[in-house]
VEXFI-695294 format. One record per residue (C-alpha): x, y, z negated; residue in one letter. Coordinates in pm, whole numbers. Each point is the difference from the previous one (the first is absolute). Layout:
! VEXFI-695294
<rovex <X,Y,Z>,a>
...
//
This chain:
! VEXFI-695294
<rovex <0,0,0>,m>
<rovex <140,337,96>,s>
<rovex <42,271,-264>,p>
<rovex <-257,212,184>,e>
<rovex <-263,-275,-34>,k>
<rovex <65,-49,-373>,s>
<rovex <-48,372,-64>,q>
<rovex <-336,28,178>,e>
<rovex <-278,163,-197>,k>
<rovex <-309,-203,-77>,i>
<rovex <-301,124,194>,n>
<rovex <-253,20,-282>,i>
<rovex <-296,-7,242>,r>
<rovex <115,-339,130>,e>
<rovex <43,-126,-357>,v>
<rovex <-346,124,-100>,e>
<rovex <-159,-183,292>,e>
<rovex <153,-332,-107>,v>
<rovex <2,24,-381>,h>
<rovex <-247,71,-276>,t>
<rovex <-20,325,-191>,e>
<rovex <175,-156,-301>,r>
<rovex <290,-125,214>,v>
<rovex <46,346,150>,v>
<rovex <-14,155,-349>,e>
<rovex <273,-234,-129>,y>
<rovex <213,60,310>,i>
<rovex <-19,375,-55>,n>
<rovex <21,-14,-382>,n>
<rovex <164,-323,-119>,p>
<rovex <-67,-92,-363>,k>
<rovex <267,-143,-232>,n>
<rovex <274,17,260>,l>
<rovex <349,-6,-147>,g>
<rovex <264,-192,-187>,i>
<rovex <-108,-54,-360>,m>
<rovex <257,35,-274>,g>
<rovex <-17,-217,-310>,n>
<rovex <-239,-249,159>,y>
<rovex <-107,-328,-159>,d>
<rovex <-21,-196,325>,g>
<rovex <134,45,351>,k>
<rovex <-94,-193,313>,g>
<rovex <172,28,334>,e>
<rovex <-84,-171,330>,r>
<rovex <107,46,358>,t>
<rovex <-213,-68,306>,a>
<rovex <54,17,374>,k>
<rovex <-239,240,172>,i>
<rovex <31,59,372>,r>
<rovex <352,-148,11>,k>
<rovex <125,220,-287>,r>
<rovex <57,-87,-365>,l>
<rovex <-171,210,-264>,f>
<rovex <16,-31,-377>,t>
<rovex <-255,99,-260>,i>
<rovex <65,23,-372>,v>
<rovex <-270,5,-266>,i>
<rovex <69,115,-356>,y>
<rovex <-226,-53,-301>,i>
<rovex <-7,125,-358>,k>
<rovex <-184,-231,-236>,v>
<rovex <-114,37,-361>,r>
<rovex <-169,-290,-180>,e>
<rovex <-54,-179,334>,d>
<rovex <-186,298,149>,i>
<rovex <154,180,295>,i>
<rovex <36,365,-92>,q>
<rovex <167,119,319>,e>
<rovex <93,-128,339>,g>
<rovex <203,150,281>,s>
<rovex <135,-109,335>,y>
<rovex <282,93,230>,f>
<rovex <85,-105,354>,s>
<rovex <271,59,254>,d>
<rovex <-281,42,255>,s>
<rovex <-172,324,76>,l>
<rovex <-304,-184,132>,g>
<rovex <-345,126,-86>,g>
<rovex <-148,-339,-85>,l>
<rovex <284,-57,-248>,i>
<rovex <-115,312,-185>,h>
<rovex <-363,-102,21>,a>
<rovex <58,-349,-139>,y>
<rovex <254,115,-260>,g>
<rovex <-229,275,-122>,s>
<rovex <-306,-226,-8>,a>
<rovex <175,-281,-187>,l>
<rovex <168,218,-260>,t>
<rovex <-330,177,-68>,e>
<rovex <-183,-336,-25>,m>
<rovex <232,-149,-262>,i>
<rovex <4,287,-251>,k>
<rovex <-175,-95,-322>,g>
<rovex <-38,-366,93>,k>
<rovex <144,-297,-184>,t>
<rovex <268,-214,159>,i>
<rovex <-259,-275,38>,r>
<rovex <-246,229,181>,e>
<rovex <272,125,232>,v>
<rovex <104,-353,91>,l>
<rovex <-358,-63,117>,l>
<rovex <18,283,255>,i>
<rovex <-8,-145,351>,r>
<rovex <156,154,311>,p>
<rovex <-354,48,135>,e>
<rovex <-85,207,-308>,d>
<rovex <280,246,77>,i>
<rovex <-104,25,365>,s>
<rovex <-364,29,-105>,g>
<rovex <68,304,-217>,v>
<rovex <139,163,313>,l>
<rovex <-296,-110,211>,g>
<rovex <226,-216,217>,l>
<rovex <8,-367,87>,s>
<rovex <305,-188,-126>,e>
<rovex <293,52,236>,t>
<rovex <284,-154,-200>,g>
<rovex <89,315,-189>,y>
<rovex <-225,-100,-291>,g>
<rovex <176,-335,-24>,n>
<rovex <343,165,10>,w>
<rovex <-93,244,-277>,f>
<rovex <-167,-271,-212>,k>
<rovex <308,-223,22>,k>
<rovex <221,293,-97>,t>
<rovex <-225,73,-298>,l>
<rovex <29,-364,-112>,v>
<rovex <381,33,13>,v>
<rovex <-27,311,-221>,a>
<rovex <-222,-185,-248>,i>
<rovex <242,-295,-6>,n>
<rovex <284,245,-68>,d>
<rovex <-201,148,-287>,y>
<rovex <-70,-346,-144>,n>
<rovex <368,-101,16>,i>
<rovex <109,305,-195>,y>
<rovex <-293,-23,-239>,k>
<rovex <117,-352,-92>,a>
<rovex <366,103,-30>,a>
<rovex <33,380,-40>,p>
<rovex <376,-22,-49>,w>
<rovex <44,-92,369>,k>
<rovex <-88,349,122>,r>
<rovex <246,159,-241>,l>
<rovex <270,-243,112>,y>
<rovex <-65,71,368>,q>
<rovex <6,377,-50>,e>
<rovex <327,-18,-190>,k>
<rovex <189,-228,239>,y>
//
């Protein structure tokens, strides 16, 4: 892909014709986008989209098995990444770990008014990795301190 192509502006009229109002809102105003400091769980997964590799990272802060905060970050500037990341991190706030594990990829897509395209599955799997990370450190909190130090 040429540098000129990668710097093209998104034609919002074309996006609005294809996507729902909520998707367009999250593309224009992503929620919970950023690298979270002092997280309790971190999940990271890479996927191949249109012959390119992209990575998403999901961070969670948990207190008494209830997710207090969630954020996401990606090396992609894609609009659907922001839509799915925003939707998922908004969905999980205030829910227990058990409730969050019951979220299906179709639920994430449904919040956006979309049919499941694979993005929901990618985000759900990344969330599960973040929850597993949280559970590992919950069982042995000394591991995080050891990893930070060395």
